[in-house]
C-alpha positions in Angstrom: -100.7 -96.9 -46.7 -100.0 -94.2 -50.0 -102.6 -92.9 -51.7 -103.2 -94.9 -55.3 -101.4 -93.0 -58.1 -103.1 -90.7 -60.6 -103.3 -92.2 -63.8 -102.2 -89.7 -66.9 -104.2 -92.0 -69.6 -100.8 -91.9 -71.6 -99.7 -96.0 -70.7 -95.9 -95.2 -71.4 -95.7 -92.1 -69.3 -97.3 -93.3 -66.2 -94.6 -96.3 -66.8 -91.9 -93.9 -66.7 -93.5 -91.9 -63.7 -93.7 -95.3 -61.8 -97.7 -96.0 -62.2 -98.6 -92.5 -62.6 -98.4 -88.9 -60.8 -98.5 -89.1 -56.8 -101.3 -87.6 -55.4 -100.9 -84.2 -53.1 -97.9 -83.3 -55.2 -97.9 -80.4 -57.8 -96.5 -81.7 -61.3 -95.1 -78.8 -63.4 -95.0 -79.3 -66.8 -91.9 -77.4 -68.8 -90.4 -77.0 -72.4 -90.3 -74.7 -74.8 -92.7 -72.9 -76.8 -95.0 -74.8 -78.9 -94.2 -78.1 -78.0 -97.4 -79.3 -76.6 -97.3 -78.6 -73.4 -100.6 -77.1 -72.7 -102.0 -79.9 -74.8 -100.3 -82.5 -72.4 -101.3 -81.2 -69.0 -105.2 -80.8 -70.5 -105.0 -84.8 -71.7 -103.7 -85.6 -68.1 -106.2 -83.6 -66.5 -109.3 -84.6 -68.7 -108.2 -88.1 -68.1 -107.8 -87.5 -64.7 -111.0 -85.7 -64.1 -113.5 -87.0 -66.5 -112.6 -90.5 -66.7 -110.8 -90.9 -62.4 -113.4 -88.7 -60.8 -110.7 -87.1 -59.1 -109.5 -83.2 -58.9 -107.5 -81.6 -61.4 -106.3 -78.3 -62.2 -104.3 -76.6 -64.9 -102.8 -73.4 -64.5 -101.2 -71.9 -67.8 -99.0 -68.9 -67.9 -99.6 -68.8 -71.7 -102.9 -70.0 -72.5 -106.0 -67.9 -70.6 -108.6 -69.8 -69.2 -110.7 -69.2 -71.9 -108.4 -70.6 -74.5 -108.2 -73.7 -72.2 -112.0 -74.4 -71.5 -112.0 -74.2 -75.4 -109.3 -76.6 -76.1 -111.0 -78.7 -73.4 -114.3 -78.5 -74.8 -113.1 -79.4 -78.3 -111.6 -82.5 -77.4 -114.5 -84.0 -75.3 -117.3 -83.1 -77.8 -115.4 -83.3 -81.0 -116.5 -79.8 -81.9 -113.5 -78.0 -83.8 -111.7 -75.4 -81.7 -111.9 -72.7 -84.7 -115.9 -73.0 -84.2 -115.6 -72.3 -80.9 -113.4 -69.4 -81.2 -114.9 -67.5 -83.8 -118.8 -68.7 -82.3 -120.0 -70.1 -85.5 -121.4 -73.2 -84.0 -124.3 -75.1 -85.4 -127.4 -76.3 -83.5 -126.2 -79.7 -83.4 -122.9 -78.3 -81.8 -124.5 -76.8 -79.0 -126.3 -80.4 -77.7 -122.6 -81.7 -77.4 -121.3 -78.9 -75.6 -124.3 -78.6 -73.2 -123.2 -81.9 -71.3 -120.2 -79.9 -70.6 -121.5 -77.0 -69.0 -119.5 -77.3 -65.5 -116.0 -77.2 -66.9 -114.1 -74.1 -66.5 -113.1 -71.2 -64.0 -115.3 -68.1 -64.9 -112.9 -65.8 -62.6 -110.9 -64.6 -65.3 -107.3 -65.0 -65.3 -105.1 -64.9 -62.3 -102.3 -62.9 -61.8 -99.2 -65.4 -61.3 -98.7 -64.4 -58.1 -102.3 -65.4 -57.1 -101.9 -68.9 -58.7 -100.3 -70.8 -56.4 -102.5 -69.3 -53.5 -105.4 -70.6 -55.2 -103.9 -74.1 -56.2 -103.0 -74.9 -52.3 -106.5 -73.9 -51.3 -108.4 -75.8 -54.0 -106.0 -78.7 -52.9 -107.0 -78.2 -49.4 -111.1 -78.4 -50.6 -110.4 -81.7 -52.2 -109.1 -83.3 -49.5 -106.0 -84.7 -51.7 -103.4 -83.2 -48.9 
């Protein structure tokens, strides 16, 4: 029996994809600069991981791990990305951010040659394959 599809959180896209993303497959989002690729990938990963409780990983050649984490935290908590970047947080912001301490891969940005290896390893560890 096939594994259930992973919903992207975007109903129209899920319909186009025939019910969502296929588990165990790498999905590549490609477009020219400043078209919203990173935000689309983050929205899909947030829906997958935080709403459906399924593993998700976003790899970007254009954004650092820190940038991806800042955008995810901002989207989930409502704290402005600019406040995160400039480190101008207020006490009320810290309470919101504390709930998302578990997010992120703080290992630093891997070289492009390491990304495929790391993705395959995480894929094996989560039992998706």
